N, C-alpha and C positions, 0 to 999 in steps of 0.2 A: 648634723649632729648627734643628732639621738640616738640614728641608725646606728655608727661610728662605736657612740655609746655601747649601744646592744653589743656589734663586733664583739671590740674589746673584753668584755665582759660574757660572753658565749663563750671563748680563747683563754678566758686565767680564766676560766673553771672548767675548759675540758686537758689544760696542761694537764695537770694533776696527777690523771685519771689516762692518758696516753697509753703510757714511754710502755703497756702490756699488751694493750689491743696493736700499733702501733708496728710494733717489730718482727717479721715469720719467724712462724715456727723454723725448726732445726727437718721435717716433714714440705716443710713451704719449701725452705733454702732451697735444698734436692730437687726441688719439681724443677721452679724458677732456673738455678744451673745449668736441668741436665736440657729444658725449653732451647734454650741463648747461646748452651755450643752445640744442640741439636740445627740451629739458625745459621750458627755461623761455620759450621764446616760446612756449609752448603754453600758459600758465595766466598773461600779463601782455598787455596792448598791446598792439603791437606799433605804431609810426609805415610805411608803406611806404617802399618806396621810394622816388618817385617827391618823397616829405612836400620841401620846400625844407631843413627842419631835417637829414631822411636823408643829404643827397641831398652838402650844408655841409662833416657833420661827416665824411661820406666823403673830404669834397677835404681838408680840413685834415687828415686822419688819412697822406690819400697824398703833401702838398704832403711831411712830416715822414719819412713809411718809403725816399724819394727819396735826404733826404741818406746810404743808406747805402750798397752797391756790389752787396750779398747782395735791395738790395731785401723781397718778406717768409716769402722760403724761412732756416729750415724749414718757419716755424709760417703757416698757413690763419685769414688773417687775418677779420673780418667784423666788421660796423661798422650798429649796430643801434638808435632813438631808441626810451625809451620813455616812451607817459604817460604820465604820472605829476605828483601834485604831489612827489615826494622829489629831494631837493638829494640825488642822489646821481650814484654813476660805479662804470663798475665795468669787469676784463677777466679772461677767466678764460681757464686755461691756455693754452698752444696760440697762441690767437690770438683767440678773437669778447668786441669790447670790449663794450657799453650801455649810454648818457647817458640819462636821464633828467632828461626836459621840463623836467620844476623845479628841474635847474639851470641847464642853457641861459636861459630866463627871465631870470638872476641875470647874465648877461655882459652884459657891455656891447660887448664884441670879441672879432675872431676870437685874439687870441694868447689871451686864456685860457682860449678852445676847447682850442690847441693846449699849454697851459702841461697840462694836465690828463689831455690826451688824450698827449701826451708820455710824462709818470710814466707812465701804463698800463699803456702800450709796453712799459718799459723794464719793468714785472715782467717780461712777455712774452721779452719780449727776453733776460734777465737769468733766468730761466728761477725763478727769487723762488718764488713756488708750490711747486714742483718738490722746488728745499729743504726749505722752512717740516715740508710733509708729511713728507721723509725723519730733518726734527726731530722731531716728532715723533713718527714710529715710534721713534726709537731710542729715544727717551722712556720704551717702555713695552716696559718687562719682560717682564709675558706671552706680547705677542704674543713678544718676539727667545725665550723659552725656546719655542714651540706653535711656531714657523719653524723650528729646528732643531732641536725633537724630534719634528715632525712629517716630518718632511724633504720641506719641502713645496718647489711648484715655486721655484729657484733664481734668478726674477726676484720680489723676494716684496711689488713695487706692479706686483699684479692687476686688472685693470683692472673684471674685475667685484663688484671684494670693494671699488672704494670708492667706496662712494654720495654722491652730490651734496650731498649738505648741507654733507659736506667737502670739497667744493669751492669750496664758497661764505662758507664760513663761516674755513676754515684764514687766521686771522693771519695777514701776515709780519709781520717782527721791526721794530726801528724800526734797523739797521743796514742790510735791504733798507728799507727811507722814504728816510731817508737817500742811498741809493744813488738812489734812479729819483727825488727831487727833481735830485740835481748831475747828472743824464745826462742826463734827461729837459730842464734847462735847458738842458744841451747838444749835444740835438736837437731842441728848439724853433728855438736862434740859428742851429744850421746849418742848415731851416729858414726861417731869413730872416723871423723874428715875434722884437718886440721883446718879450723879459724880463722889461719890468714888467708884461708883460699876466700870469708866477703867482704877482704879489706882488699885485696884486686881487684874480685866483679869494685864492690865499691869504686873503687878509683879510677877502675877503664872505663864504667858510665858518668862518673866528673867528668873526665877530657876528654867525652864522646857531648856534654852540656856543651864545650864548649864555645863545639860548631856550630848550634844550636839545640840541642837536648834531643837523647832515642828517645825515645816516646816510653819507657819504661820510667827511667829517670823526673823526666815533669811531674809522672804526680807524687813522690816519694821528696819530703821534705830535705835538705840535704845544702849545709850551710856549716859543717868544715865539721859540724861538733860530732854531726854522726861518725864519722871518716873515726875523729878522733876517741872513739866512746870503746869504737869494737876493736880499737889497736888497745889502748888501756887491759882491754880484759881480756886483749889473747895475751900479755904480756903478763899481766897472774896467772892464765893458769898455768904456768912450768912449758913442758914439751910437747908435740904433738907430734900424730902421723905427719910422715912424709907425706907433702906433695905429691895430687895420684893426677901424674897427668894424663893427658883427653887428648886425643887425639881425631874427631868425625874429617868427613868430607864434607866439598867446599858442595855450597848451596849452587842451581845454575848458572851458572854467567846471565846466564837470559832473561835467565828471574827479577823482574822493574818487583818496584817498591811497593805493597799493597798488593801484586800476583798473586 
């Protein structure tokens, strides 16, 4: 019991100052994302840069990023398409973005693509992974104690100690997902896209979820109010440009899930 009391005492004392130490810096987020992206590309079927699905993804992403005065800085964005039947898309800390052909094939407009891209770009720009990592570390009493007793490096976010699995799998909070929806809405409308594309793609993902759920939707809260919130914003916004039809080639039918 005496040791337990000491553990609790030390952890409480650390909690007040841990936030600044545990959150990876922007530079570290870029390095972590680049490292994880390079490893991911080695194990997945990445489409060539000349593929129209890749060039379309990059063109829409550039249109979104051009709405910001700082452009890409301090992030280092990259945009890849993974040939797989998975209905998925994700952004790594620092800027790498991956889109699966399984999700692209569900989209009928560039506005839907812009909606998902904007959502993921907000995760990067608002450093959601870094905050999730910080919060996760703050919940780890044992790690906090070891860092203090062992007098570890002042920067607790040691790059070598952060496994790729944590970079890919650390979930965002509901607050961060809602922020990504709302700011993503602002980003795509500023870029001249029709935000009804966001409603359409979320409706598609919700329908997919009835059959077990696409991976992308599984980590995104959707209790019905999410789509209603976006629909309400669309209704208040007045007139928007027409949806931009998107016709892209289908993935190789021989491609299996995860190929």
